[in-house]
Each structure stands twice: as C-alpha cells, then as structure tokens.
C-alpha positions, -999 to 999 in steps of 0.1 A, spaced: -17 380 -129 -20 410 -108 -29 382 -84 2 365 -81 22 399 -89 8 408 -54 12 377 -35 50 385 -41 51 418 -34 30 410 -2 63 398 12 70 409 48 107 423 50 110 424 87 97 400 113 78 427 129 45 412 121 48 390 153 69 407 174 51 406 208 51 436 223 70 442 259 48 462 287 79 488 288 71 498 257 36 498 256 3 502 279 4 471 295 -38 467 286 -34 479 250 -1 456 248 -25 425 257 -45 431 229 -17 438 209 -4 402 210 -39 384 209 -41 401 180 -8 390 168 -15 353 172 -50 357 157 -33 372 126 -2 347 125 -36 318 124 -53 335 99 -86 350 121 -79 385 105 -113 395 114 -103 386 150 -71 403 147 -83 436 136 -112 435 167 -86 436 189 -64 459 172 -94 484 174 -95 477 212 -59 482 218 -57 515 197 -88 530 218 -61 530 249 -30 538 231 -23 551 194 9 531 192 25 529 154 31 495 160 -6 487 165 -16 506 134 9 488 113 -3 453 125 -41 464 118 -33 478 85 -16 441 80 -46 423 88 -68 448 61 -45 440 35 -47 401 40 -87 407 35 -83 427 4 -96 459 25 -70 478 12 -86 513 19 -89 506 52 -53 493 54 -44 527 36 -55 544 66 -41 521 90 -4 525 75 -8 564 71 -15 563 103 12 544 112 36 566 95 19 599 111 27 581 144 65 571 139 79 588 107 111 567 113 93 532 107 107 530 75 87 496 64 54 511 66 64 525 30 74 495 17 31 483 30 20 515 15 38 507 -14 23 474 -19 -10 483 -11 -14 511 -37 0 483 -61 -24 460 -55 -48 494 -59 -35 495 -94 -21 527 -84 12 525 -96 24 561 -94 20 565 -56 32 530 -54 65 540 -71 61 572 -45 67 548 -13 88 523 -31 114 552 -39 105 562 1 119 528 11 148 527 -11 158 557 3 151 548 35 166 516 42 203 507 44 206 473 36 215 463 -2 190 433 -1 163 455 7 172 485 -17 172 459 -47 141 445 -35 125 480 -34 140 488 -70 129 457 -86 92 467 -76 97 504 -86 101 485 -120 73 465 -115 49 493 -112 64 511 -139 61 483 -161 25 478 -154 22 520 -161 38 514 -198 15 483 -208 -15 505 -196 0 533 -224 8 509 -249 -26 495 -245 -40 528 -256 -17 534 -284 3 559 -263 35 546 -276 60 579 -266 46 575 -229 48 539 -227 84 538 -239 89 564 -215 75 545 -182 91 511 -194 129 533 -196 122 542 -161 114 504 -155 148 492 -165 168 517 -154 155 499 -117 158 466 -125 164 445 -156 136 436 -164 127 411 -194 90 416 -195 96 453 -193 123 452 -221 96 431 -245 73 456 -244 99 483 -254 107 461 -281 72 457 -293 68 495 -285 95 505 -310 84 483 -336 51 504 -338 73 532 -335 91 521 -367 125 518 -342 137 485 -356 175 492 -342 159 502 -306 133 470 -312 165 450 -317 182 459 -286 155 457 -264 146 420 -277 181 413 -268 178 422 -234 146 404 -229 166 372 -234 198 383 -219 179 391 -182 152 365 -188 149 347 -152 143 309 -146 108 321 -132 103 344 -160 66 346 -172 75 358 -202 75 328 -230 105 319 -244 99 326 -278 89 359 -275 116 379 -279 127 363 -309 94 368 -326 102 404 -322 135 401 -332 121 388 -365 97 419 -371 122 439 -361 143 422 -388 118 425 -411 110 460 -408 150 465 -415 145 442 -448 168 417 -432 152 389 -444 179 362 -433 179 376 -397 142 379 -398 135 340 -406 158 328 -383 141 342 -357 108 335 -370 124 299 -367 129 299 -333 100 316 -319 80 289 -337 90 266 -313 70 282 -287 33 270 -288 20 306 -278 37 321 -308 39 292 -334 7 303 -352 19 338 -358 58 332 -366 42 305 -393 27 332 -406 51 357 -409 76 330 -426 44 320 -449 46 354 -461 84 361 -467 89 326 -490 
C-alpha cells in the first residue's frame, strides 16, 4: 500500500522535469550537461542522468540542476540523496516553490510523516492555483492519516484521534474517517463512531481502497455499543455482503440472536 501511495505522490506538478536550459540562463557547458541529463532522465537512465547533473553542478550551482538531480535520485529510491539535492535546490532558489512538494513526497516515502506535512503545508501556502492547493491538502491528509494509524496500532487512541481529526480537516479522506470510527469505538464514544462511519460512506471515492463493507461493520459495532440491536443487525447484514467482513459480521450476528 505504501508503494502505491508513494507512486501517487510522485506526481510532478509542473513540466519542469524536462525543460531544457537556455544558454542565456545557464552556463553553456553546464546547460549541455543539464540537457543531456534531462534526456537520460526521460529515457529512464537515472544513473546516467545523475552523472551528467553532477558534472553540471561542478560548473554551475544552478537550482534547476539540483532539482533534476533530486528527481533522478528519487526515481532510484535513494531518498537521502534526493533530499540533499532538493534542499540544495531550495537554498539556491528559495522562490522555487515546487521543491516543497518534492521534499514532502520524499519525506513521506521515508515514513517521516511530520516532515512531509511540514513541506506539504509550505507548498500549499506558496502556490496560488486552487488545484495545486487542493492536491497539497490531500497529501497533508494522507500523512496525518499515516500518523494516526501508527498511534492506533500502539493503542494510543487519544493521540491517534488527534492526528485523524487533523487529516479530515484538510481532506475528506474515507480511510481517515474509518480509522476514526474504529478509534471512537475503542474509546466507547459510539455516537462519534457512527458519525465517522457515515462520513466514510459519504466521502468514499470510486478509486477508494477501503472495503465497501468496512464502515457498515463499524456502524454495527457502534449501534451495538449503544444497545440499538435492530440498527446493529441491519448494518452487520450489509457488512456481511463484503467478503472481507463476512466472517466478522456473521460472528456478530450469531451472538446477537
């Protein structure tokens, strides 16, 4: 799952990756190496691209060369090296805001979600286009959801709920709502669990990885906690139609009769 999410987050927001340097803007020799590196990057020869970018950087510490070098390292999943290049890019040109997104996605890939959030927030603040702001907010939500999930696995429900609540402030992510429902049930806050499960249903996208029966199962548990047997049964019956929740739902139904 982590790999899939990382691939989504690797979306290059601008076509900067393959913009060729103009000699008037960059040292001519550095520009030749930069352009050669871009060709190799586009063809999938990431090692060759890094070699050319490194040679170009010996001539010119241009922010674009650092950025492209970071992209190449990232393609090779050499995330520490990618971060070095992206930070050097930012130091060379603090106004090159796209690098905030690249830093965010790289920290996310490393599992450093707090750092990822820091840079996704900077990216959101720095861009003007609504589409890019919304994309940044989605990434922030994904990172908060990861943090919340980690806390729930460690049974730190209060902290997990804090992170997940932040997640849904930024983006109506059905997986975050589902995890909130789970956490609230563990805390005995059944009405809040119902609300979270309803939101997981409401905001479920066509591409969602959340099983369709999951929110209904948690609604069943919440109604069970509220001693509402009829509604609990109704939701467990719906959840049982999902093969991933069939056995658990039937188990609950069996002991409610």
